[in-house]
C-alpha positions in Angstrom: 0.0 0.0 0.1 1.6 3.2 -1.2 -0.9 5.8 0.0 -2.6 6.7 3.4 -6.1 5.6 2.5 -7.5 2.2 3.0 -10.6 0.1 3.9 -10.3 -2.5 6.7 -12.6 -5.5 6.0 -13.4 -7.7 9.1 -13.7 -11.3 7.6 -15.0 -12.3 11.1 -17.8 -9.9 10.9 -19.0 -11.2 7.5 -18.8 -14.8 8.7 -20.5 -14.1 12.0 -23.2 -12.1 10.2 -24.0 -15.0 8.0 -24.1 -17.4 10.9 -26.5 -15.2 12.9 -28.7 -14.9 9.9 -28.5 -18.7 9.3 -29.5 -19.4 13.0 -32.5 -17.0 12.6 -34.0 -18.9 9.8 -36.0 -22.3 9.7 -33.5 -25.1 9.7 -34.2 -26.5 6.2 -34.0 -23.1 4.4 -31.1 -22.8 2.0 -28.8 -19.8 2.2 -27.7 -17.9 -1.1 -25.1 -15.5 -0.5 -25.0 -12.4 -2.9 -21.4 -11.4 -3.7 -22.1 -9.2 -6.7 -20.4 -5.8 -7.3 -17.1 -7.3 -5.9 -18.8 -8.4 -2.7 -20.6 -5.1 -2.3 -17.1 -3.5 -2.4 -15.7 -5.9 0.3 -14.1 -8.3 -2.1 -16.0 -11.1 -4.0 -13.5 -14.0 -3.4 -13.2 -13.0 0.3 -16.9 -12.5 0.8 -17.7 -15.9 -0.9 -15.1 -17.7 1.2 -16.7 -16.4 4.4 -20.1 -17.3 3.1 -18.9 -20.9 2.5 -17.4 -21.0 6.0 -20.7 -19.9 7.4 -22.6 -22.8 5.5 -23.9 -20.9 2.5 -25.4 -23.4 -0.1 -24.9 -21.2 -3.0 -23.8 -17.7 -4.3 -25.3 -15.0 -6.5 -23.7 -12.3 -8.7 -25.2 -9.8 -11.1 -23.3 -10.5 -14.3 -21.8 -13.4 -16.2 -18.3 -12.0 -15.9 -18.6 -11.9 -12.1 -19.5 -15.6 -12.0 -16.6 -16.5 -14.3 -14.2 -14.5 -12.2 -15.2 -16.6 -9.1 -14.9 -19.8 -10.9 -11.5 -18.9 -12.3 -10.4 -18.1 -8.7 -11.5 -21.5 -7.3 -15.0 -20.9 -6.1 -17.0 -24.2 -6.3 -20.4 -23.3 -4.8 -23.4 -23.2 -7.1 -23.5 -19.6 -8.6 -26.6 -17.9 -9.9 -26.4 -14.9 -12.3 -29.1 -12.6 -11.3 -29.3 -10.5 -14.5 -30.2 -12.3 -17.8 -27.2 -12.7 -20.1 -27.1 -12.6 -23.8 -28.6 -15.7 -25.2 -25.4 -16.3 -27.3 -23.3 -16.7 -24.2 -25.2 -19.6 -22.8 -22.4 -21.9 -23.7 -20.0 -19.9 -21.4 -22.5 -20.5 -18.5 -22.5 -24.3 -19.1 -18.6 -24.3 -19.3 -18.3 -22.6 -16.0 -21.3 -24.4 -14.3 -23.3 -21.2 -13.7 -27.1 -21.0 -13.3 -28.9 -18.4 -15.3 -31.9 -16.1 -14.7 -34.5 -16.3 -17.6 -37.5 -14.2 -18.0 -39.0 -15.1 -21.4 -39.6 -17.6 -24.1 -37.9 -15.2 -26.5 -34.6 -15.7 -24.6 -34.8 -19.5 -25.2 -35.7 -19.0 -28.9 -32.7 -16.9 -29.5 -30.4 -19.0 -27.4 -31.4 -22.2 -29.4 -30.8 -20.2 -32.7 -27.1 -20.1 -31.7 -27.2 -23.9 -31.5 -24.9 -24.2 -28.4 -23.4 -27.6 -27.7 -23.8 -28.5 -24.1 -21.7 -31.8 -24.4 -24.2 -33.7 -22.4 -24.5 -31.1 -19.5 -27.6 -29.4 -18.6 -28.4 -25.7 -18.4 -29.6 -24.7 -14.9 -32.0 -21.8 -14.8 -34.1 -19.7 -12.3 -37.3 -18.1 -13.6 -37.6 -14.5 -12.4 -41.2 -13.1 -12.1 -42.1 -9.4 -11.7 -44.5 -9.0 -8.7 -44.2 -5.3 -8.4 -40.6 -4.1 -8.5 -41.0 -3.4 -12.2 -37.5 -4.2 -13.1 -37.1 -7.6 -14.8 -39.3 -10.7 -14.8 -42.3 -12.1 -16.6 -45.7 -10.8 -15.3 -48.5 -12.7 -17.0 -49.8 -16.2 -17.2 -49.5 -16.1 -21.1 -45.8 -15.3 -20.7 -45.4 -18.1 -18.3 -47.3 -20.7 -20.6 -45.1 -19.6 -23.6 -42.0 -20.3 -21.5 -43.0 -23.7 -20.2 -42.3 -25.7 -23.3 -38.8 -24.4 -23.4 -38.3 -25.2 -19.8 -39.4 -28.9 -20.3 -36.5 -29.5 -22.7 -34.3 -32.5 -21.7 -31.2 -30.4 -21.3 -32.8 -27.8 -19.0 -33.1 -27.9 -15.3 -35.3 -25.4 -13.4 -33.3 -24.9 -10.3 -35.5 -22.0 -9.1 -38.6 -19.6 -9.4 -38.2 -16.3 -7.8 -39.1 -12.6 -7.3 -37.8 -9.6 -5.5 -39.5 -7.2 -3.2 -39.6 -3.4 -3.6 -40.4 -2.3 0.0 -39.0 -4.9 2.4 -37.1 -2.3 4.3 -40.1 0.0 4.8 -42.2 -0.1 8.0 -45.5 -0.2 5.9 -45.9 -3.7 4.7 -49.1 -3.2 2.5 -47.1 -3.3 -0.9 -44.9 -6.2 0.4 -48.1 -8.1 1.2 -49.4 -7.4 -2.2 -46.3 -8.9 -3.8 -46.3 -11.9 -1.6 -49.9 -12.6 -2.8 -49.0 -12.2 -6.3 -46.1 -14.5 -6.1 -48.2 -17.1 -4.4 -50.4 -17.0 -7.4 -47.6 -17.3 -9.8 -46.4 -20.3 -7.9 -49.9 -21.9 -8.6 -49.0 -21.5 -12.4 -45.9 -23.6 -11.9 -47.8 -26.4 -10.2 -50.5 -26.5 -12.9 -47.8 -26.8 -15.6 -46.5 -30.0 -13.7 -42.9 -28.6 -14.0 -40.7 -29.7 -11.3 -38.8 -26.8 -9.7 -36.2 -27.3 -7.2 -36.3 -24.0 -5.2 -38.9 -21.2 -4.6 -37.4 -18.0 -3.2 -38.6 -14.4 -2.7 -36.7 -13.0 0.3 -33.8 -10.9 0.2 -31.8 -9.7 3.4 -34.5 -7.4 4.8 -37.5 -9.7 4.1 -35.6 -12.8 5.4 -34.6 -11.0 8.7 -38.0 -9.4 9.3 -40.3 -12.2 8.1 -38.7 -15.7 8.4 -42.1 -17.1 7.3 -41.3 -15.9 3.8 -38.1 -17.9 3.6 -39.7 -20.7 1.6 -37.0 -23.0 0.1 -34.1 -20.4 0.1 -33.2 -16.8 1.0 -30.9 -14.4 -0.8 -28.6 -12.6 1.6 -26.7 -9.6 0.2 -26.7 -6.4 2.2 -27.1 -8.0 5.6 -24.0 -10.2 5.0 -22.0 -7.0 5.2 -23.9 -5.5 8.1 -26.4 -3.4 6.2 -30.0 -3.9 7.4 -33.0 -2.0 8.7 -31.9 -2.1 12.4 -35.1 -0.4 13.7 -37.3 -3.0 12.1 -35.2 -6.1 12.9 -35.0 -7.3 16.5 -34.0 -10.9 15.9 -30.3 -10.4 15.2 -27.5 -7.8 15.6 -25.3 -7.6 12.7 -21.9 -5.7 12.4 -20.6 -3.7 9.5 -17.6 -5.3 8.0 -15.9 -2.4 6.4 -14.3 0.7 7.9 -12.7 3.5 6.0 -9.5 5.4 7.0 -6.9 7.8 5.9 -4.4 10.3 7.4 -3.9 14.0 7.5 -1.4 14.9 4.7 -1.3 18.5 5.5 -2.5 20.8 8.2 -2.5 24.6 7.8 -4.3 27.6 9.4 -6.8 29.7 7.5 -7.3 33.4 8.4 -10.7 34.8 8.9 -12.2 35.5 5.4 -9.9 33.3 3.4 -11.3 30.9 0.8 -10.8 27.2 0.4 -11.2 24.9 -2.5 -12.7 25.0 -6.0 -15.0 27.8 -6.8 -14.2 29.5 -3.4 -16.9 27.2 -2.1 -15.9 27.8 1.7 -14.9 30.9 3.4 -13.5 30.9 6.9 -15.6 32.7 9.4 -12.6 32.9 11.8 -9.1 31.7 12.1 -9.4 27.9 11.5 -7.2 24.8 11.3 -7.8 22.9 8.1 -6.6 19.3 7.3 -6.2 17.9 3.9 -7.0 14.2 3.5 -5.9 12.1 0.6 -9.3 10.8 -0.7 -11.7 12.2 -3.3 -14.3 11.5 -5.8 -12.0 9.3 -7.9 -11.8 7.0 -4.9 -15.6 6.8 -4.7 -16.1 9.6 -2.1 -18.3 11.8 -4.2 -19.1 15.5 -3.9 -22.4 14.5 -2.4 -20.3 13.8 0.8 -19.8 17.5 1.2 -20.8 18.7 4.8 -20.5 15.1 6.1 -18.2 14.6 9.1 -15.1 12.5 9.7 -13.3 11.4 12.9 -10.0 12.8 14.0 -8.6 12.2 17.5 -12.0 10.8 18.5 -13.7 14.0 17.6 -16.0 14.9 14.7 -14.7 17.2 12.0 -16.7 18.6 9.1 -15.8 18.3 5.4 -15.5 21.9 4.0 -15.1 23.1 0.5 -15.8 21.0 -2.6 -14.5 17.5 -2.5 -11.6 17.1 -5.1 -10.7 14.2 -7.4 -7.9 13.2 -5.0 -8.3 15.0 -1.8 -10.9 16.6 0.6 -10.5 19.2 3.4 -11.9 19.1 6.9 -12.2 21.8 9.6 -10.2 20.6 12.6 -11.2 21.5 16.2 -7.6 22.5 16.8 -4.1 21.8 15.3 -3.2 18.2 14.8 0.0 16.7 13.6 0.2 15.5 10.0 -0.1 11.8 9.7 -2.9 11.8 12.4 -5.5 8.9 11.7 -8.8 10.1 10.0 -11.7 7.7 10.0 -14.4 8.3 7.4 -16.5 5.2 8.3 -16.1 3.4 11.7 -15.1 4.1 15.3 -12.8 6.3 17.1 -13.1 6.4 20.9 -16.7 6.9 21.8 -17.7 8.4 18.4 -18.7 6.6 15.2 -19.5 7.5 11.7 -22.0 4.9 10.3 -23.0 3.9 6.8 -26.5 4.6 7.7 -25.7 8.2 8.7 -23.8 8.7 5.4 -26.5 7.1 3.3 -29.1 9.4 4.8 -27.0 12.4 4.0 -26.8 11.5 0.2 -30.5 10.2 0.2 -29.4 6.6 -0.6 -28.4 3.3 0.9 -25.3 2.0 2.6 -24.4 -0.5 -0.2 -24.1 2.5 -2.7 -21.4 3.8 -0.5 -19.4 0.6 -0.2 -19.7 -0.4 -3.8 -18.7 3.1 -4.9 -15.1 2.8 -3.3 -12.8 2.5 -6.3 -9.9 0.0 -6.7 -7.6 2.9 -5.7 -8.7 2.3 -2.1 -6.7 -0.6 -0.8 -8.6 -3.3 1.0 -6.9 -4.6 4.1 -8.3 -7.9 5.4 -8.5 -8.6 9.1 -9.1 -11.9 10.7 -7.4 -14.1 8.0 -5.7 -16.3 10.6 -9.0 -17.0 12.3 -10.5 -17.7 8.8 -7.8 -20.2 8.2 -8.5 -21.8 11.6 -12.2 -22.1 11.0 -11.7 -23.5 7.5 -9.3 -26.2 9.0 -12.0 -27.1 11.5 -14.6 -27.4 8.8 -12.3 -29.8 6.8 -11.8 -32.0 10.0 -15.6 -32.2 10.4 -16.4 -32.8 6.8 -17.9 -36.0 5.6 -16.2 -35.5 2.2 -12.8 -36.4 1.0 -10.6 -34.2 3.1 -7.6 -34.7 0.8 -9.7 -33.0 -2.0 -10.6 -29.9 0.0 -8.5 -26.9 -0.3 -8.7 -23.4 1.2 -10.9 -20.9 -0.6 -8.4 -18.7 -2.3 -7.8 -15.9 0.2 -6.5 -18.4 2.8 -4.2 -20.6 0.8 
């Protein structure tokens, strides 16, 4: 690491969050860990390994490239691609043993037009239905009935049938209940078609934690895995954020009353003030929307002043600090804490937008690797499988 800005990722927190979630669910429910967008900014391989240690049954990513990357780096759990891929790339999914999301008969028709050779393997798919989010998925019984003949092909396995909720993090559950009822009706379509489907799933993180009765055969845990969940609405578990973000003061100077600071003279000192420059900016994912937020220095809050630059930002210090003093942008110092939820409220978004926005320029430092190795060794010793064939997930070799 050649710069004084880094994110610390607690592997223990990711694993423990997943274990707590697992314990809060009915015993036979399967756990799908969502590690898309580079594990919500935490590292996809590392998050996948922690999910596996916690007993996850499968993984999910957004795009084909993300699934291939995990396979090429040694991940062996089943992986679902949540976004429909181009039909011409179905052969790649087969080659890397990836499950696909499908939403229409048209996709199958185009896929077959490319005449992919599966070499005796079967293509595993999950059918996505739209019950109210309005994003992707089939909506009508006619669409389903057009899809069924394609799903009954000998080289197709329907591994899942699922939907996604729009308001699971909201206190008002009226629209959630509407979606649940719509999904129940769509499930009746599948039974009438006499098509065998391995898993039905509808609950993401918030729904799984708030309403375990919606767990069905499987739940998809993404945000909660990393400690992001609606705390006020969930009393069953207490999860910990896995990521904290730090930097150091690179320069400290005193402004005189009336002096300007930053681009466009966006800030003017009202009195003599100590200003610290911190080497993180919008090219690191700390956007100008973070203007007027606070950071921690010496256990005290310090406001971001002036416009955030591409590579640096400036903060108003309570008094003079030495250059090199630790600055915490997310996390704890002493009795103070800057939380993801505080920052998300400031920008009118969600915690995962902040974690996924952190660019590759921000080094990820993983804490708890030795414990992760110990836990993996313990799992190998307890396994009923061939121990000689089991290897560490990549981060722990």
